[in-house]
C-alpha positions as CSV (number, residue, x, y, z in Angstrom):
1,M,98.9,73.4,115.8
2,K,95.5,72.9,113.4
3,R,96.8,70.9,110.2
4,H,95.4,71.1,106.7
5,Q,94.7,68.0,105.0
6,Y,93.6,67.6,101.2
7,H,89.9,68.6,100.4
8,D,88.2,69.1,96.9
9,V,87.4,73.1,96.8
10,F,84.6,74.0,94.3
11,M,86.3,77.6,94.3
12,R,89.8,77.2,93.4
13,G,92.3,79.7,92.6
14,T,94.7,80.1,89.9
15,L,98.6,80.1,88.8
16,E,100.5,82.6,86.5
17,R,103.9,83.0,85.8
18,I,105.6,86.2,85.5
19,T,108.6,86.8,84.0
20,Y,111.4,90.2,84.7
21,V,114.8,90.8,84.0
22,T,117.2,90.8,86.4
23,T,121.1,90.1,86.3
24,N,123.5,87.3,87.1
25,R,126.6,87.4,89.4
26,E,128.4,88.7,86.8
27,G,126.0,91.4,86.7
28,E,125.1,90.5,82.7
29,P,120.9,90.5,81.8
30,R,119.1,87.7,82.7
31,D,115.1,86.7,83.0
32,K,113.8,85.0,85.6
33,Y,110.6,83.9,86.7
34,A,108.1,83.6,89.6
35,N,105.3,81.9,89.7
36,V,101.9,83.7,91.0
37,Y,98.9,82.5,93.0
38,L,95.6,84.3,92.1
39,P,92.7,83.6,94.6
40,H,89.0,82.4,93.5
41,G,87.3,85.7,92.2
42,Y,90.8,87.4,91.4
43,D,89.9,89.8,88.3
44,A,92.2,91.5,86.3
45,A,89.7,93.6,84.5
46,D,88.6,95.1,88.2
47,K,90.8,97.7,89.5
48,E,89.1,98.9,92.2
49,K,89.9,95.2,94.3
50,K,92.8,95.1,96.3
51,Y,94.8,92.3,97.2
52,N,97.5,91.8,100.3
53,I,100.3,89.5,98.7
54,L,102.4,87.3,100.4
55,Y,105.8,86.1,98.5
56,V,107.1,82.7,99.7
57,M,110.4,81.3,99.2
58,H,112.2,78.1,98.6
59,G,114.7,76.4,100.7
60,G,118.1,75.5,99.8
61,A,118.9,73.8,95.9
62,G,115.1,75.0,95.3
63,N,113.5,77.2,92.5
64,P,110.0,79.1,92.4
65,D,108.4,75.3,91.5
66,S,109.5,73.9,95.0
67,W,107.0,74.6,97.2
68,L,104.2,73.9,94.6
69,D,105.6,70.7,93.6
70,C,106.6,69.3,97.2
71,C,103.3,69.8,98.9
72,K,99.8,70.7,99.1
73,V,99.9,75.0,99.2
74,K,97.2,75.5,96.7
75,N,95.0,73.1,97.8
76,M,95.9,74.9,101.7
77,L,95.2,78.2,100.2
78,D,92.5,77.2,98.2
79,Y,90.7,75.8,101.3
80,A,91.4,78.4,103.6
81,I,90.7,81.4,101.5
82,D,87.1,79.3,100.5
83,R,86.4,78.3,104.5
84,G,86.8,82.0,104.9
85,E,89.9,81.5,107.2
86,V,91.9,83.9,105.3
87,Q,90.8,86.8,103.4
88,P,91.7,86.2,99.7
89,L,95.4,87.1,98.7
90,I,97.8,86.7,96.2
91,V,101.0,84.2,96.8
92,V,104.2,84.7,95.2
93,F,106.8,82.0,94.6
94,P,110.2,83.6,93.5
95,S,113.7,82.3,93.9
96,Y,116.6,84.2,95.4
97,Y,119.2,82.3,93.2
98,K,121.1,84.3,90.1
99,E,121.8,80.7,88.6
100,K,119.7,79.5,86.4
101,V,121.0,76.3,87.7
102,P,120.6,76.5,91.5
103,R,123.2,74.6,92.6
104,A,125.6,71.9,91.5
105,G,127.3,69.4,93.9
106,A,127.2,69.4,97.7
107,P,125.5,72.3,99.8
108,D,127.9,75.5,100.1
109,A,126.4,77.3,103.6
110,E,128.5,80.3,102.8
111,R,127.4,80.7,99.1
112,E,124.0,80.0,99.9
113,R,124.1,83.0,102.8
114,N,126.0,84.9,99.9
115,N,122.9,84.3,97.1
116,V,120.2,85.2,99.9
117,L,122.3,88.9,100.1
118,L,122.8,89.1,96.6
119,F,119.0,88.8,95.7
120,Q,118.4,91.5,98.7
121,N,118.4,94.4,95.9
122,E,116.3,92.2,93.2
123,L,113.7,91.1,95.9
124,V,112.6,95.4,95.8
125,E,114.2,96.7,92.8
126,E,113.3,94.3,90.5
127,L,110.6,91.6,91.5
128,L,108.4,93.7,94.1
129,P,107.8,96.2,90.6
130,A,107.4,93.5,88.1
131,V,104.8,91.6,90.3
132,E,102.6,94.3,91.6
133,S,102.6,96.3,88.5
134,A,101.2,93.4,87.1
135,Y,98.3,92.4,89.5
136,H,95.9,94.2,92.0
137,T,98.0,95.2,95.1
138,Y,97.4,97.6,97.6
139,A,100.4,99.7,96.2
140,E,99.1,102.6,93.7
141,D,102.2,102.1,91.6
142,V,105.7,100.8,91.9
143,T,107.4,103.9,92.8
144,K,109.7,103.2,96.0
145,E,107.3,105.4,97.5
146,A,104.0,103.9,96.3
147,L,106.0,100.5,97.6
148,I,106.5,101.5,100.8
149,A,103.2,103.2,101.5
150,S,101.4,100.0,100.9
151,R,104.1,98.1,103.2
152,M,101.3,97.0,106.1
153,H,99.7,94.6,103.1
154,R,102.7,92.6,101.8
155,G,104.4,90.0,103.9
156,I,107.4,87.9,103.2
157,S,107.7,84.2,104.1
158,G,110.1,81.1,103.2
159,F,111.5,77.3,104.3
160,S,115.1,77.2,105.4
161,M,116.8,79.3,103.8
162,G,114.2,80.7,102.9
163,G,113.7,81.9,106.2
164,C,117.2,83.2,106.1
165,T,116.0,85.2,103.1
166,T,112.9,86.3,105.5
167,W,115.3,87.5,108.2
168,F,117.7,89.6,105.4
169,A,114.4,91.3,104.6
170,F,113.4,92.3,108.3
171,I,117.1,93.9,108.2
172,N,117.4,95.6,104.9
173,H,113.7,96.2,103.7
174,L,111.5,96.7,107.1
175,D,110.3,100.0,105.1
176,Y,108.5,97.3,102.4
177,F,107.1,94.7,104.3
178,S,105.1,94.3,107.5
179,E,104.6,90.5,108.0
180,F,107.7,88.2,108.4
181,V,107.6,84.4,108.4
182,P,110.1,82.8,108.5
183,L,110.0,78.9,108.6
184,S,112.4,76.5,110.1
185,G,115.0,78.9,109.6
186,D,117.5,81.4,111.7
187,C,119.1,84.2,110.9
188,W,122.5,84.4,109.5
189,A,123.5,88.2,109.3
190,I,126.8,87.5,111.6
191,E,127.8,84.3,110.1
192,V,126.4,81.0,108.9
193,M,124.0,79.4,111.7
194,G,123.9,82.5,113.2
195,G,121.1,81.9,115.7
196,L,123.0,79.1,116.7
197,S,126.5,80.6,117.1
198,K,126.4,84.4,117.9
199,P,122.6,85.2,119.4
200,V,123.3,87.8,121.3
201,E,125.2,89.1,118.1
202,T,122.3,88.2,116.2
203,V,119.8,89.4,117.9
204,K,121.2,93.0,118.2
205,V,121.2,93.6,114.5
206,L,118.0,92.5,114.6
207,R,116.8,94.9,117.5
208,E,118.8,97.5,115.8
209,S,117.1,97.6,112.6
210,A,113.9,97.9,113.8
211,V,114.5,100.3,115.9
212,K,116.4,102.3,113.6
213,S,113.0,102.2,110.8
214,G,110.7,104.0,113.5
215,Y,108.2,101.7,112.9
216,G,106.1,100.7,116.3
217,T,105.6,97.3,117.7
218,D,102.0,97.0,115.9
219,E,103.8,98.4,112.2
220,F,105.9,95.1,112.6
221,F,105.1,91.0,113.2
222,I,107.5,88.3,113.2
223,R,106.1,84.9,113.2
224,V,108.8,82.0,113.3
225,A,107.7,78.1,113.3
226,T,110.0,75.1,113.4
227,G,109.3,71.4,114.3
228,T,111.2,69.6,117.8
229,K,113.1,67.2,115.1
230,D,113.7,70.2,112.9
231,A,117.9,71.0,112.1
232,A,117.0,74.6,112.6
233,S,115.3,73.9,116.0
234,E,118.0,74.3,118.6
235,P,119.9,77.9,116.3
236,L,116.4,79.6,116.1
237,T,115.4,78.5,120.3
238,M,118.2,80.1,121.2
239,Q,117.6,83.1,118.5
240,V,114.1,83.3,119.9
241,N,115.0,83.3,123.1
242,E,117.4,86.1,122.7
243,M,114.6,88.1,120.8
244,K,112.3,87.5,123.7
245,K,114.9,89.8,126.1
246,Y,114.0,93.1,123.9
247,P,110.0,93.3,124.7
248,E,109.9,96.8,124.2
249,V,110.6,95.7,120.2
250,F,109.5,92.1,119.8
251,V,106.4,91.9,121.9
252,Y,106.4,88.1,122.0
253,N,103.1,86.1,123.1
254,D,101.6,83.1,122.8
255,D,97.9,84.0,121.7
256,H,98.5,85.0,118.0
257,T,95.9,88.0,118.0
258,K,98.4,90.0,120.8
259,G,101.9,91.4,120.3
260,N,103.8,91.1,117.5
261,F,106.5,88.0,117.7
262,H,105.5,85.0,117.9
263,F,107.3,80.9,118.1
264,L,105.7,77.7,116.8
265,H,107.9,74.6,118.1
266,E,105.7,72.0,116.8
267,K,106.4,68.5,118.2
268,D,108.2,65.8,116.3
269,E,107.7,67.9,112.8
270,V,110.9,67.7,111.0
271,H,112.5,69.9,108.3
272,S,110.4,69.5,105.2
273,Y,107.9,71.0,102.7
274,E,105.3,68.8,104.2
275,S,106.1,70.2,107.9
276,V,106.4,74.2,107.3
277,Y,103.2,74.3,104.7
278,Q,101.8,73.6,107.6
279,F,102.8,76.1,109.5
280,L,101.9,78.5,106.6
281,Y,98.9,77.3,107.1
282,H,98.8,77.5,111.1
283,F,99.8,81.6,110.5
284,L,97.6,82.8,107.4
285,P,94.9,83.0,109.2
286,Y,96.7,86.1,111.6
287,L,98.4,88.1,108.6
288,F,97.1,91.7,108.3
289,K,94.7,91.5,110.3
290,S,95.9,95.1,111.7
291,K,95.2,96.7,108.4
């Protein structure tokens, strides 16, 4: 795995905060924010230039600032774009929590799973329209039809519970996204830690979602990563191995330029932002290449 190290970058992108209205668990209106990375050279007045967009979710107990606070992800984006490793893109850091305070007390896996499920409607009905009406993406407007039409230029990723969020987006919103990058988080569609406890049933749900969508194997891409010392290592390994049994849907290849399904299992990496931002750096050059 190619690793990122901090570099001084002259051509730096900028960070902005966007606010949108959603609801809390009780259905009451509340303001919520997401952080938005804009690449160097982004010009709000230039409506002709369009950008691919990647939504990147935090892990459990996190918030929209977590990725930016916990690792050198902004410098990595600046460097990768400045070096020409990655085409300039917009990166959005949202949150799946309905509450203003993410979590109080010890982790509750079932509640976390429920939070991710509750976020699924907000993702496409509130977050995407708010962001893509404000920035120059490939969506001509923010109607459902326009967002679906521009799906090949939109991806979603996340760490841990953010990885779980990514798998749920694959199941529920394959018509809105083409790139899926779950990092150190298995799919909890059946139950908590379902990649470990029920890999067969979990993968059946993923496979059925892909088949039902009608999209071909050149129209969606899954790039999975974890470390050998990560708590997600065993669940993801079992889930990935089960997914490999369906090559007509999940075309696995160690060459990231081929197939639509890839797994990076990096030696000694652990369950941390410092590890997963390296995984994201590893995958970024391959995103949106088929567009």
